[in-house]
C-alpha positions in Angstrom: 12.6 7.6 -11.2 13.9 4.8 -12.6 10.7 3.5 -13.1 9.8 6.4 -15.5 12.3 4.4 -17.8 10.4 1.0 -18.4 7.4 3.4 -18.6 9.2 5.8 -21.3 9.8 2.0 -23.0 6.4 1.2 -22.9 4.7 4.4 -24.3 7.4 4.4 -27.0 6.4 0.9 -27.7 2.8 1.7 -27.9 3.1 5.2 -29.8 6.3 5.1 -31.8 6.5 8.4 -30.3 9.2 10.2 -28.2 7.2 13.5 -26.8 4.4 10.9 -26.4 6.5 9.0 -23.7 8.6 11.5 -22.3 5.4 13.1 -20.8 3.5 9.7 -20.4 6.0 9.0 -18.3 6.8 12.5 -17.1 2.7 12.4 -15.8 3.5 9.0 -14.0 6.4 9.9 -11.9 3.6 12.8 -11.1 1.0 10.4 -10.0 -0.5 10.9 -6.1 0.6 7.2 -5.2 3.8 7.6 -7.2 5.7 10.8 -6.0 4.1 10.2 -2.1 7.1 7.8 -2.3 9.5 10.5 -1.5 7.8 11.8 1.0 6.7 8.7 2.4 7.8 5.6 5.3 10.5 3.8 2.9 8.5 0.0 2.4 9.7 -3.0 0.1 6.6 -1.9 -1.8 8.1 1.6 -3.1 10.3 0.1 -5.5 7.9 -2.7 -7.3 6.6 0.4 -10.3 10.1 -0.4 -11.0 10.2 -4.1 -11.8 6.4 -4.9 -12.6 6.9 -2.5 -15.6 9.3 -4.2 -17.1 6.9 -7.1 -16.5 4.6 -5.3 -18.8 7.0 -4.4 -21.7 8.1 -7.5 -21.8 4.8 -9.0 -21.9 4.1 -6.6 -24.4 7.1 -7.2 -26.4 6.4 -11.0 -26.0 9.6 -12.2 -24.8 9.0 -14.4 -22.5 12.2 -15.5 -21.0 12.5 -11.5 -19.7 8.6 -12.0 -19.2 9.0 -14.5 -16.6 12.7 -13.6 -15.0 11.3 -9.7 -14.1 8.0 -12.1 -12.6 10.0 -13.9 -10.6 11.7 -10.8 -9.6 8.2 -8.5 -9.0 7.2 -11.9 -7.0 9.9 -11.2 -5.0 8.5 -7.5 -3.0 5.8 -8.8 -1.3 3.2 -11.5 -0.6 0.2 -9.4 -2.8 2.8 -9.2 -5.5 2.3 -12.7 -6.7 -1.8 -12.3 -7.7 -0.3 -9.1 -9.5 1.9 -11.3 -11.9 -1.0 -14.8 -12.0 -3.3 -11.2 -13.7 -0.9 -11.6 -17.0 -1.5 -15.1 -17.5 -5.7 -14.1 -17.5 -4.1 -11.0 -20.0 -3.1 -13.7 -22.4 -6.0 -15.8 -21.8 -8.1 -13.5 -23.1 -5.7 -12.1 -25.4 -6.1 -16.5 -26.8 -1.5 -16.3 -26.5 -0.5 -19.4 -26.7 -0.2 -21.4 -23.2 2.8 -20.9 -22.1 2.0 -17.5 -21.5 -1.0 -18.6 -19.7 -0.2 -21.0 -17.7 3.9 -20.2 -16.5 2.0 -16.5 -14.5 -0.7 -18.1 -12.9 1.8 -21.6 -12.0 4.4 -18.5 -10.8 1.6 -16.4 -9.0 -0.1 -19.1 -7.2 2.4 -21.2 -6.0 5.1 -18.2 -4.9 1.6 -16.7 -3.5 0.6 -20.2 -1.4 4.5 -20.4 -0.7 4.9 -17.0 1.5 1.8 -17.0 2.9 0.8 -21.0 3.8 4.0 -21.7 4.8 6.5 -18.6 4.9 4.8 -16.3 6.4 3.1 -18.7 9.7 6.6 -20.4 10.3 8.3 -16.6 10.6 5.5 -15.7 12.8 5.8 -19.3 15.0 2.3 -20.1 14.8 0.9 -16.7 15.1 -2.2 -15.6 13.0 -1.4 -13.7 9.1 -1.3 -10.3 10.7 -3.5 -9.0 7.2 -6.1 -11.8 7.5 -7.2 -9.8 10.7 -7.7 -7.0 8.2 -10.8 -9.1 6.1 -12.3 -10.6 9.4 -15.7 -9.4 8.8 -16.2 -10.7 5.6 -15.9 -14.0 7.6 -13.5 -16.5 10.0 -10.9 -17.6 7.5 -10.3 -17.9 3.9 -12.8 -20.5 2.4 -15.4 -18.8 5.2 -15.0 -15.7 3.0 -15.4 -17.2 -0.5 -18.5 -18.9 0.4 -20.2 -15.9 2.2 -19.4 -14.2 -1.1 -22.9 -16.5 -2.0 -24.5 -16.8 0.9 -24.0 -13.4 2.6 -23.2 -10.7 0.1 -24.0 -7.9 1.8 -21.3 -8.7 3.6 -18.7 -7.8 0.6 -21.6 -5.6 -0.6 -21.6 -3.4 2.3 -17.8 -2.5 2.0 -18.0 -2.0 -1.3 -21.1 0.7 -1.9 -20.2 3.4 0.8 -18.7 6.2 0.7 -15.3 5.7 1.5 -15.0 3.3 -1.3 -16.7 6.1 -4.1 -14.6 9.1 -2.5 -11.3 6.3 -3.1 -11.9 5.0 -6.3 -12.5 8.8 -7.4 -9.3 9.8 -6.4 -7.3 6.6 -7.4 -8.6 7.2 -10.9 -9.2 11.3 -11.6 -5.5 11.9 -12.6 -6.2 9.1 -15.6 -8.9 9.8 -16.6 -10.8 8.5 -14.8 -12.8 5.6 -16.6 -10.3 5.1 -19.5 -8.1 2.3 -17.8 -10.5 0.3 -17.2 -11.2 -0.3 -21.0 -8.5 -2.4 -21.8 -7.2 -6.0 -20.3 -3.9 -4.8 -18.6 -6.3 -3.3 -15.5 -6.8 -7.0 -14.5 -2.9 -6.6 -13.2 -4.8 -4.3 -10.4 -7.8 -6.5 -9.8 -6.6 -8.3 -6.7 -5.0 -5.4 -5.1 -7.5 -3.3 -6.0 -10.6 -6.1 -4.8 -8.1 -6.0 -1.2 -7.5 -2.8 -0.7 -11.4 -2.1 -0.7 -12.6 -5.0 1.5 -10.3 -4.3 4.0 -12.0 -2.8 6.8 -8.8 -0.6 7.0 -9.3 2.2 6.2 -5.1 2.9 4.8 -5.3 1.1 2.4 -7.3 3.4 1.0 -5.5 6.3 1.9 -3.8 7.2 -1.1 -0.8 9.1 -0.7 0.8 5.2 1.6 2.5 2.4 -0.9 -0.6 0.7 -0.8 -1.6 1.5 -4.0 1.8 1.4 -6.3 0.6 -2.2 -7.8 -2.9 -0.9 -9.0 -2.0 2.8 -9.9 1.3 1.4 -11.7 -0.9 -1.1 -13.8 -4.2 1.1 -14.4 -1.4 3.9 -16.0 -0.6 1.5 -18.7 -3.9 -0.1 -18.5 -4.6 3.9 -19.7 -1.7 4.1 -22.5 -2.9 1.5 -24.0 -6.2 1.9 -23.9 -5.3 5.4 -26.1 -3.1 3.3 -28.4 -6.0 1.6 -29.7 -8.5 4.7 -29.6 -5.4 5.9 -31.7 -5.3 3.0 -34.0 -8.9 3.1 -34.9 -9.3 6.4 -35.9 -6.7 5.8 -37.8 -8.0 3.2 -39.7 -10.9 4.8 -40.6 -8.5 7.7 -42.6 -9.3 10.4 -39.6 -6.6 12.5 -38.4 -3.7 11.2 -36.3 -4.3 11.4 -32.7 -1.6 14.2 -31.2 -1.3 11.5 -28.5 1.8 14.5 -27.2 -0.1 16.8 -27.1 -2.5 14.0 -24.8 0.6 13.2 -23.1 1.1 16.4 -21.7 -2.6 16.7 -20.8 -1.9 13.6 -18.5 0.9 15.2 -17.1 -1.2 18.8 -16.4 -3.6 16.2 -14.5 -1.1 14.9 -13.0 0.5 18.1 -11.6 -3.6 19.1 -10.3 -3.7 16.1 -7.9 -0.9 17.2 -5.8 -3.0 18.0 -2.4 -3.5 14.6 -2.2 0.1 13.5 -1.4 1.9 17.1 -0.2 0.3 19.0 2.7 3.8 21.9 3.1 1.9 21.9 7.2 2.9 17.9 7.7 6.8 18.9 7.3 6.7 22.1 9.9 7.8 21.7 13.5 5.1 21.2 15.7 4.5 23.9 18.5 5.6 21.2 21.0 8.4 19.3 19.3 10.8 20.4 22.2 8.5 18.5 24.3 8.0 16.1 22.2 12.1 16.0 22.4 12.1 16.1 26.4 9.5 13.2 27.0 11.8 11.1 24.6 14.7 11.6 26.5 12.8 10.8 30.0 12.8 6.9 28.2 16.1 4.9 29.3 17.9 4.2 25.7 18.0 0.0 27.2 13.8 -0.2 27.9 11.1 -1.5 25.8 9.0 1.6 25.1 5.3 2.4 23.5 4.8 5.4 21.8 2.3 7.0 18.8 3.2 6.1 15.8 4.3 10.1 15.2 7.0 8.8 17.3 8.3 5.7 16.6 10.9 5.6 14.2 12.3 7.5 16.6 12.4 4.6 18.8 13.0 2.1 16.2 17.2 0.9 17.2 15.3 -1.1 20.7 15.5 -4.3 20.7 11.4 -3.6 21.8 9.4 -1.1 20.6 5.7 -1.2 19.7 3.3 1.5 18.5 -0.3 2.4 21.0 -2.2 0.6 19.0 -1.6 -3.3 20.2 -2.9 -1.2 23.9 -6.2 -2.3 22.4 -5.1 -5.2 19.7 -3.5 -7.3 22.6 -3.1 -6.5 26.1 -1.5 -8.8 27.9 2.1 -8.1 25.0 1.3 -4.0 26.0 1.7 -5.0 29.8 5.6 -6.0 29.4 6.1 -2.7 27.8 8.5 -0.9 30.7 7.5 2.9 29.6 4.3 4.4 27.8 3.9 7.4 25.6 0.9 9.4 25.2 1.0 12.8 23.2 -3.4 13.6 24.0 -2.2 16.9 21.5 -2.2 14.1 18.5 -5.4 14.1 16.6 -4.3 12.4 12.8 -3.4 9.1 14.3 -5.0 6.0 16.2 -4.7 5.6 18.5 -6.4 8.4 19.6 -5.1 9.6 23.6 -8.8 9.7 25.6 -9.9 9.8 29.3 -10.1 5.9 29.3 -7.1 5.5 27.2 -4.9 8.2 29.2 -7.0 6.4 32.9 -5.9 3.4 31.7 -2.7 4.0 33.0 -2.7 6.7 35.1 -5.5 4.9 37.5 -3.5 1.5 37.0 -1.6 1.7 40.5 1.2 -0.8 38.1 1.9 2.5 36.1 4.2 5.9 37.8 4.0 9.2 36.0 7.8 10.6 35.1 6.5 13.4 32.5 4.2 16.0 32.2 3.6 18.6 30.1 1.9 20.7 27.4 -0.5 17.0 26.7 2.4 14.6 26.5 2.8 12.5 29.0 5.7 9.1 29.9 4.6 5.9 32.0 7.0 4.3 34.1 6.1 0.7 34.8 6.6 -1.0 38.3 7.1 -4.1 38.8 10.2 -7.4 37.1 12.1 -6.9 33.9 8.9 -7.7 31.0 9.2 -12.2 29.9 9.9 -11.6 26.2 9.5 -15.5 25.5 6.3 -15.8 25.2 5.5 -12.4 23.3 6.4 -11.7 19.3 5.6 -8.2 17.8 3.1 -7.9 15.0 
């Protein structure tokens, strides 16, 4: 909700119209990637729009000190935020601003991104590969090869860009903001790094509109929409045409954002599962001091344990997965991967290292037989 304040100030600066500011800031809060954060998992990107929108505001007002301060605060959010900050320098270059507006954000974004990705993340992961880099392995082994492949094997990227999944993602992202209108202003460049990463990643969760992966893109594109409309309004006034009713357009933006509520609110997800009590009993079958792997749906219920993980590591890191003392399988769940197939069930049921201790309504709990796990050689992802 606090993001409405800088958005209100941006729109008021753009149109000098209080009602337009009220309507457009309301429309922003109702955008599917934004409003969904109220019913989504709590992650640090949910807090970024407040600070990033102040970066936009101070950039537009040419308040250099305040701009740099909020740009630095935005960088602290997550490793992709510095790339968005750097794009303000490219924007400034196209606007032919003073060199300080070009160099400072690019330098800040590049230095902070380099510091985080090449030092901080490897240090705290104790030499393990950066998890995010695995999502681009289909484009090449490492950043250098990925860049090289853009020229030597462009089909790798083009196949990822020109497909139904990407088309659907861009449609659902842009439609509440008037389709291509936001792309007509330089402000849209701030969204480009995240937009490119979301499209090129092999992880389709990044293209799921209600999740937190689209907050930089939606915030930047909405500001670009406002500034595009400002240009249209100024152009019509210069030609002696009647002033565009920007407040009325803002009201239309509210209606358009509201019309997309099915993208983020689906009542069936908030209904009690028919086998809810079975899941409660399954979790109760796992002693509180034991390590456990569960479906994604249940990880929040075991998150206070010293060692826990989602089932996805069974395929990605089988040696690490083998350390967990308990495994919970929900064969009813078809929403989240990995889906419990006969093969996945058999990995535990047919394995002499595991004993079935709970089975009810297609929910199973397995206990690993053997010595206590040695976690010294492994770290969770």
